[in-house]
C-alpha positions as CSV (number, residue, x, y, z in Angstrom):
1,M,-28.3,-52.8,125.6
2,K,-31.6,-51.8,127.4
3,K,-32.5,-49.4,124.8
4,A,-31.8,-52.0,122.1
5,T,-34.0,-54.4,123.8
6,A,-36.8,-52.0,124.6
7,L,-36.8,-51.1,120.9
8,L,-36.8,-54.5,119.6
9,S,-39.9,-55.7,121.9
10,T,-41.7,-52.2,120.7
11,A,-41.0,-53.1,117.1
12,T,-42.2,-56.7,117.6
13,I,-45.5,-55.4,119.6
14,V,-46.1,-52.9,116.7
15,G,-45.7,-55.8,114.3
16,I,-48.0,-57.9,116.0
17,L,-50.7,-55.4,116.2
18,A,-50.4,-54.4,112.4
19,S,-50.5,-57.6,111.1
20,S,-54.1,-58.2,113.0
21,I,-55.5,-55.0,111.2
22,P,-57.2,-55.9,108.0
23,A,-55.4,-54.2,105.0
24,F,-57.4,-51.6,103.0
25,A,-56.3,-49.4,99.9
26,E,-54.8,-46.1,101.4
27,Q,-54.0,-42.7,100.0
28,V,-51.9,-40.2,101.6
29,V,-53.1,-36.6,102.0
30,D,-49.8,-34.4,102.4
31,G,-50.2,-30.6,102.6
32,R,-46.5,-30.2,101.9
33,T,-47.5,-31.1,98.3
34,G,-50.3,-28.8,98.3
35,Q,-52.9,-31.4,98.8
36,T,-55.5,-30.9,101.7
37,T,-58.3,-33.0,100.7
38,G,-58.9,-36.7,99.9
39,D,-61.7,-38.6,98.7
40,V,-62.9,-41.8,100.2
41,T,-65.6,-44.2,98.4
42,V,-68.2,-45.3,100.7
43,N,-70.4,-48.3,99.9
44,G,-73.3,-49.4,102.1
45,I,-75.6,-52.4,102.2
46,I,-79.1,-51.5,103.5
47,G,-81.6,-54.2,104.2
48,E,-81.2,-57.9,104.0
49,F,-77.9,-58.6,101.9
50,D,-78.5,-60.5,98.8
51,N,-75.6,-62.9,97.8
52,T,-77.2,-63.6,94.4
53,T,-76.6,-59.8,93.0
54,P,-73.2,-58.1,92.6
55,G,-72.4,-55.5,95.2
56,P,-70.1,-54.5,98.0
57,N,-68.6,-57.3,100.1
58,P,-70.4,-58.0,103.3
59,E,-68.5,-57.9,106.6
60,L,-68.4,-61.7,106.7
61,T,-67.5,-62.6,103.3
62,D,-68.7,-66.2,103.9
63,D,-72.2,-64.7,103.4
64,W,-71.6,-64.7,99.7
65,I,-71.8,-68.5,99.6
66,N,-75.1,-69.8,98.1
67,V,-74.8,-73.1,96.5
68,T,-77.5,-75.8,95.7
69,I,-76.2,-79.5,96.4
70,P,-77.7,-82.9,96.5
71,T,-79.0,-84.2,99.8
72,T,-78.1,-87.7,99.0
73,A,-75.7,-89.6,96.5
74,L,-75.4,-93.2,95.6
75,F,-72.4,-95.5,94.5
76,Y,-72.8,-99.1,93.6
77,T,-71.2,-102.0,92.0
78,T,-71.6,-103.4,88.4
79,A,-72.8,-106.8,87.7
80,S,-70.6,-107.1,84.7
81,S,-67.6,-106.7,86.8
82,N,-68.8,-109.3,89.3
83,H,-69.6,-106.4,91.7
84,E,-65.9,-105.3,91.9
85,E,-66.2,-102.1,90.1
86,I,-67.6,-98.9,91.7
87,V,-69.5,-96.3,89.8
88,S,-72.1,-93.9,90.5
89,P,-74.6,-91.4,88.5
90,T,-73.1,-87.9,88.1
91,Y,-74.1,-85.3,90.8
92,T,-74.0,-81.4,90.5
93,I,-73.4,-78.5,92.5
94,T,-74.8,-75.0,91.5
95,N,-73.4,-71.8,92.4
96,N,-76.3,-69.2,92.9
97,S,-74.1,-66.4,94.3
98,A,-72.8,-63.5,92.5
99,V,-69.1,-64.3,93.2
100,G,-67.1,-67.4,92.6
101,V,-67.2,-70.3,95.1
102,T,-64.6,-72.9,95.6
103,T,-65.9,-76.3,96.4
104,Y,-63.6,-78.7,98.8
105,V,-63.9,-82.2,99.7
106,S,-63.4,-81.5,103.4
107,G,-63.6,-85.0,104.8
108,V,-65.9,-88.0,105.6
109,D,-68.2,-88.5,108.3
110,T,-69.8,-91.4,110.1
111,P,-68.6,-94.3,107.9
112,T,-70.6,-97.6,108.2
113,G,-69.9,-101.0,106.6
114,M,-66.9,-99.8,104.6
115,S,-64.9,-102.8,104.9
116,E,-65.5,-104.4,101.5
117,I,-64.5,-101.2,99.8
118,D,-60.9,-101.5,98.6
119,L,-61.0,-97.9,96.9
120,L,-63.6,-95.1,96.6
121,E,-62.8,-91.9,95.0
122,V,-65.0,-88.8,94.1
123,N,-63.6,-87.3,90.9
124,G,-60.2,-89.0,91.5
125,I,-59.8,-87.8,95.1
126,E,-59.3,-90.7,97.2
127,L,-61.9,-90.8,100.1
128,F,-61.2,-94.5,101.4
129,A,-58.6,-97.3,100.9
130,N,-59.1,-100.5,102.3
131,G,-62.5,-99.7,104.4
132,A,-60.8,-96.8,106.0
133,P,-61.3,-93.0,105.3
134,T,-58.2,-91.4,103.8
135,V,-59.4,-88.0,102.6
136,S,-57.5,-84.8,103.6
137,E,-59.1,-81.5,102.5
138,T,-58.8,-81.0,98.8
139,E,-60.1,-78.8,96.1
140,L,-62.9,-80.3,94.2
141,F,-63.7,-77.5,91.8
142,T,-64.2,-73.6,91.4
143,L,-67.4,-72.3,90.2
144,Q,-67.9,-68.9,88.7
145,G,-70.4,-66.5,90.0
146,N,-74.0,-66.8,88.7
147,Q,-73.4,-64.7,85.5
148,G,-70.4,-66.7,84.3
149,S,-70.2,-69.7,82.2
150,T,-69.0,-72.3,84.9
151,T,-71.6,-72.1,87.4
152,V,-72.3,-75.7,87.7
153,G,-69.7,-78.4,88.7
154,S,-70.2,-82.2,88.6
155,F,-68.9,-85.3,90.6
156,S,-69.1,-88.8,90.4
157,F,-67.7,-91.8,92.5
158,T,-65.5,-94.5,91.3
159,G,-63.6,-97.4,92.9
160,D,-63.3,-101.0,93.6
161,A,-64.9,-103.3,95.9
162,S,-64.0,-107.0,97.2
163,P,-67.3,-108.4,98.4
164,S,-67.0,-111.6,100.5
165,N,-70.5,-112.7,98.7
166,A,-71.3,-110.8,95.7
167,A,-74.9,-112.4,95.6
168,T,-75.7,-110.6,99.0
169,E,-76.3,-107.1,99.1
170,L,-74.6,-104.7,101.5
171,N,-75.0,-101.0,102.3
172,P,-72.1,-99.0,103.0
173,S,-72.9,-95.5,103.9
174,F,-71.2,-92.3,105.1
175,N,-71.6,-88.3,104.9
176,L,-69.3,-86.7,102.5
177,V,-68.3,-83.1,104.1
178,L,-68.0,-80.3,101.6
179,R,-66.5,-77.1,102.5
180,F,-67.3,-73.7,100.5
181,A,-65.2,-70.6,100.1
182,P,-66.2,-67.4,98.0
183,V,-63.6,-66.3,95.6
184,I,-63.4,-62.6,96.0
């Protein structure tokens, strides 16, 4: 029984250690088959890593991320809807990097004055309902690398509001938190 417990413990520890080691392609050099040599392809990065040019992956793959995003965005209600319909201009995110990048709506931060917002969405992703944040991290879109045909993605806001006095301007605000991940 002690031997089985020790063997199981050792197997568990080896499994844990093995799962924490990054996986790389391997080859087996086996002298029994007459093979006594093996080739290892070695790539390098000398100087500042340029994430706009294809090349080997850096140690930190997030170094690939290079996107251009707007610094501000606007949503507003329309007079034709008695200020109940929310619309916005269309905004773009451009992928400048050599690899694809997935854009996620990660959350909203510091909402102010949102109480008269019944529903606010970005590209169909719910951000607020009844004035309260409701978003959980959701993919917005994936953009190809800078040599691809889809390097620019767009987003806009839609929704509904119930202003207590449509003749008075209110200025709700929040920070839209986006997260980017390289597609490697």
